[in-house]
N, CA and C of each residue as an Amber inpcrd file, in Angstrom:
protein
   204
 114.6510000 155.9560000 152.3040000 115.7380000 156.8790000 151.9940000
 116.3490000 156.4800000 150.6590000 116.5420000 157.4250000 149.7700000
 117.0330000 157.0920000 148.4380000 118.5290000 156.7710000 148.3540000
 119.3020000 157.0130000 149.4200000 120.7190000 156.6490000 149.4150000
 120.8630000 155.3100000 150.1360000 121.3870000 154.3310000 149.4170000
 121.5860000 152.9840000 149.9590000 123.0770000 152.7920000 150.2330000
 123.4010000 152.2530000 151.4070000 124.7900000 151.9750000 151.7790000
 125.0370000 150.4800000 151.5900000 125.9430000 150.1550000 150.6930000
 126.2570000 148.7610000 150.3610000 127.5390000 148.2770000 151.0350000
 127.8370000 148.8200000 152.1820000 129.0840000 148.4800000 152.8670000
 129.1260000 147.0110000 153.2940000 128.0040000 146.4550000 153.7380000
 127.9670000 145.0380000 154.1270000 128.3530000 144.1300000 152.9610000
 127.8380000 144.4530000 151.7740000 128.1330000 143.6410000 150.5890000
 129.6230000 143.6930000 150.2430000 130.1990000 144.8830000 150.2840000
 131.6190000 145.0420000 149.9690000 132.4730000 144.3210000 151.0160000
 132.1060000 144.4450000 152.2850000 132.8470000 143.7370000 153.3400000
 132.7990000 142.2260000 153.1170000 131.6450000 141.7020000 152.7660000
 131.5040000 140.2660000 152.5240000 132.3570000 139.8390000 151.3290000
 132.3520000 140.6390000 150.2750000 133.1590000 140.3180000 149.0940000
 134.6460000 140.3010000 149.4230000 135.0660000 141.1880000 150.3370000
 136.4870000 141.2750000 150.7150000 136.8230000 140.3320000 151.8690000
 135.8020000 139.6130000 152.3700000 135.9750000 138.7110000 153.5160000
 136.6140000 139.4450000 154.7010000 136.0440000 140.6070000 155.0010000
 136.5440000 141.4290000 156.0930000 135.4120000 141.6700000 157.0890000
 135.7400000 141.6570000 158.3470000 134.7640000 141.9260000 159.4070000
 134.6970000 143.4280000 159.6770000 133.5540000 143.8790000 160.1560000
 133.3570000 145.2910000 160.4800000 134.3850000 145.7780000 161.4870000
 134.6590000 144.9640000 162.4850000 135.6250000 145.3440000 163.5210000
 137.0000000 145.6050000 162.9110000 137.3970000 144.7690000 161.9760000
 138.6940000 144.9320000 161.3190000 138.7310000 146.2410000 160.5160000
 137.6740000 146.5150000 159.7720000 137.6170000 147.7560000 159.0000000
 137.6430000 148.9690000 159.9200000 136.8850000 148.9210000 160.9920000
 136.8510000 150.0400000 161.9420000 138.2390000 150.3300000 162.4880000
 138.9960000 149.2890000 162.8090000 140.3580000 149.4750000 163.3230000
 141.2620000 150.0830000 162.2650000 141.1320000 149.6150000 161.0230000
 141.9810000 150.1090000 159.9330000 141.7250000 151.5840000 159.6630000
 140.4550000 151.9860000 159.6550000 140.1290000 153.3720000 159.2880000
 140.0720000 154.3110000 160.4810000 140.1410000 153.7710000 161.6830000
 140.2360000 154.5990000 162.8750000 138.9220000 155.1890000 163.3720000
 137.8340000 154.4300000 163.2450000 136.5680000 154.8540000 163.8430000
 136.0580000 153.7260000 164.7380000 135.0880000 154.0450000 165.5690000
 134.5540000 153.0210000 166.4610000 133.6540000 152.0650000 165.6690000
 133.4880000 150.8760000 166.1980000 132.5810000 149.9210000 165.5490000
 131.1500000 150.4290000 165.6100000 130.8170000 151.1820000 166.6570000
 129.4700000 151.7550000 166.7700000 129.2160000 152.7500000 165.6350000
 130.1770000 153.6230000 165.3560000 130.0130000 154.5830000 164.2720000
 129.9800000 153.8920000 162.9130000 130.7640000 152.8440000 162.7460000
 130.7260000 152.0910000 161.4980000 129.3700000 151.4180000 161.3370000
 128.8130000 150.9160000 162.4130000 127.4960000 150.2920000 162.3860000
 126.4200000 151.2910000 161.9630000 126.5020000 152.5080000 162.4680000
 125.5500000 153.5550000 162.0900000 125.6650000 153.8490000 160.6010000
 126.8800000 153.9050000 160.1050000 127.0930000 154.1370000 158.6770000
 126.5460000 152.9780000 157.8440000 126.8470000 151.7510000 158.2600000
 126.3900000 150.5660000 157.5270000 124.8720000 150.4700000 157.4720000
 124.2200000 150.8780000 158.5400000 122.7660000 150.7620000 158.6040000
 122.0480000 151.8310000 157.7890000 122.7880000 152.8270000 157.3260000
 122.1740000 153.9090000 156.5700000 121.5600000 154.9790000 157.4450000
 121.8000000 154.9180000 158.7480000 121.2180000 155.8810000 159.6800000
 122.0950000 157.1070000 159.8930000 123.2800000 157.1200000 159.2950000
 124.1680000 158.2700000 159.4370000 123.5850000 159.4610000 158.6850000
 123.6760000 160.6250000 159.2820000 123.1900000 161.8530000 158.6500000
 124.2080000 162.3970000 157.6560000 125.4910000 162.0330000 157.8580000
 126.5650000 162.5280000 156.9970000 127.7480000 161.5720000 157.1060000
 128.6300000 161.6730000 156.1340000 129.8880000 160.9270000 156.1920000
 130.9960000 161.8700000 155.7350000 132.0540000 161.9170000 156.4870000
 133.1890000 162.7760000 156.1300000 133.9040000 162.1800000 154.9240000
 134.3810000 163.0740000 154.0670000 135.1370000 162.6040000 152.9100000
 136.3840000 161.8430000 153.3490000 136.9870000 162.2450000 154.4540000
 138.1820000 161.5420000 154.9320000 137.8390000 160.1120000 155.3530000
 136.6540000 159.9200000 155.9350000 136.2090000 158.5760000 156.3080000
 135.9040000 157.7570000 155.0660000 135.2190000 158.3630000 154.1130000
 134.9030000 157.6740000 152.8660000 136.1850000 157.2970000 152.1290000
 137.1420000 158.1930000 152.1130000 138.4300000 157.9110000 151.4790000
 139.1370000 156.7400000 152.1640000 139.1290000 156.7270000 153.4940000
 139.7820000 155.6460000 154.2420000 139.1020000 154.3060000 153.9810000
 137.7650000 154.3080000 153.8970000 137.0230000 153.0780000 153.6020000
 137.3860000 152.5740000 152.2180000 137.3860000 153.4770000 151.2430000
 137.7120000 153.0800000 149.8670000 139.1370000 152.5390000 149.7590000
 140.0570000 153.1700000 150.4730000 141.4430000 152.7060000 150.4620000
 141.5570000 151.3180000 151.0890000 140.9130000 151.1370000 152.2400000
 140.9870000 149.8610000 152.9560000 140.3260000 148.7230000 152.1790000
 139.2400000 149.0360000 151.4510000 138.4860000 147.9980000 150.7390000
 138.8180000 147.9410000 149.2440000 139.7340000 148.8050000 148.8120000
 140.1290000 148.8780000 147.4000000 138.8930000 148.9870000 146.5070000
 138.1110000 150.0410000 146.7410000 136.8830000 150.2460000 145.9850000
 136.6780000 151.7230000 145.7160000 135.6120000 152.0430000 145.0250000
 135.2320000 153.4130000 144.7140000 134.0310000 153.8090000 145.5820000
 133.8300000 155.1170000 145.8120000 132.6650000 155.5450000 146.5880000
 131.3480000 155.0120000 146.0240000 131.2490000 154.9120000 144.7230000
 130.0150000 154.4060000 144.0980000 129.7660000 152.9250000 144.4040000
 130.7990000 152.2050000 144.8050000 130.6200000 150.8140000 145.2160000
 129.9080000 150.7400000 146.5630000 130.0710000 151.7810000 147.3590000
 129.5370000 151.8110000 148.7160000 128.1860000 152.5180000 148.7900000
 128.0740000 153.6470000 148.0900000 126.8650000 154.4610000 148.1330000
 126.1250000 154.3870000 146.8150000 124.8260000 154.2140000 146.9030000
 123.9870000 154.0630000 145.7140000 122.7400000 154.9280000 145.8710000
 122.3690000 155.6180000 144.8100000 121.1590000 156.4400000 144.8220000
 120.0520000 155.6830000 144.1140000 118.9180000 155.5390000 144.7900000
 117.7530000 154.9050000 144.2040000 116.5880000 155.8710000 144.3500000
 116.0230000 156.2670000 143.2390000 114.9260000 157.2260000 143.2580000
 113.6850000 156.6040000 143.8610000 113.0020000 157.3650000 144.7090000
 111.7620000 156.8830000 145.3450000 110.6620000 156.7270000 144.3290000
């Protein structure tokens, strides 16, 4: 898949656990895990906004396009 999710890297840089982020942004840890693994079919802009706010980052820090 040409869209890479770098959420694990950003979480590690911020020294934050997935469970903590899930609580802050108001989604389940299971749904956050699906997003982190790149298996999500879509992401709501409101969720992306909440992640960026919680991690003090930009969407491009989390999502990356790599051509096949």
